[in-house]
C-alpha positions in Angstrom: 44.3 4.6 33.3 40.7 4.2 32.8 39.4 0.6 33.0 35.8 -0.1 32.1 33.9 -2.5 34.2 30.8 -2.5 31.9 29.8 -5.9 30.5 29.5 -5.9 26.7 25.9 -5.9 25.6 24.6 -9.1 24.1 22.6 -8.7 20.8 18.9 -9.3 21.4 17.7 -12.4 19.6 14.7 -11.9 17.2 11.5 -13.0 18.8 8.8 -14.7 16.7 6.6 -11.6 17.1 9.3 -9.4 15.4 9.7 -11.6 12.3 9.3 -9.9 9.0 6.1 -10.6 7.2 6.7 -12.2 3.8 3.6 -12.2 1.6 2.8 -15.3 -0.5 0.3 -16.2 -3.2 -3.0 -17.7 -2.1 -2.6 -16.1 1.4 -5.2 -14.1 3.3 -3.7 -10.9 4.7 -4.8 -8.0 6.9 -4.7 -4.6 5.2 -3.5 -1.5 7.0 -6.7 0.3 5.8 -9.8 -0.6 3.8 -9.8 0.5 0.2 -13.4 1.8 0.5 -16.0 2.2 3.2 -17.8 -0.8 1.9 -14.9 -3.2 1.5 -13.3 -5.5 4.0 -9.9 -4.8 5.5 -8.6 -8.3 4.4 -7.4 -9.5 1.1 -6.6 -12.7 -0.7 -3.2 -12.4 -2.5 -3.5 -13.9 -5.9 -0.1 -13.4 -7.4 2.9 -11.0 -7.3 2.7 -8.0 -9.5 5.6 -5.7 -10.6 7.7 -3.5 -8.4 6.8 -5.0 -5.0 3.0 -5.0 -5.7 0.4 -7.8 -5.3 -2.7 -8.6 -7.3 -5.4 -9.3 -4.7 -9.1 -10.0 -4.3 -10.8 -7.9 -1.6 -14.3 -8.8 -0.4 -16.7 -6.0 -1.0 -14.3 -4.4 -3.5 -13.1 -6.9 -6.0 -9.7 -7.3 -7.7 -7.0 -4.6 -6.9 -3.3 -4.0 -7.1 -1.8 -3.4 -3.7 1.5 -2.0 -2.7 3.6 -4.0 -0.3 3.2 -1.2 2.3 -0.6 -1.8 2.4 -0.2 -5.3 3.7 0.0 -5.6 7.4 0.2 -9.3 8.3 -0.9 -12.8 7.3 -4.2 -14.1 8.7 -4.1 -17.7 9.9 
């Protein structure tokens, strides 16, 4: 007979830092990379586009369509 004395592992609760970022219209966001060497690495999300994309305004660049993967996090 083999009896295990290991305690079952408890699931780790999600911490606030591991929350999933959900983009919203009229929100400033940090971009993963600048779109050009002259543009900022931040964007103002204007409205959702099609297929998980966002229409945004980027200082030093202008209006652009961004893929969700280009958005890093919200800026407070």
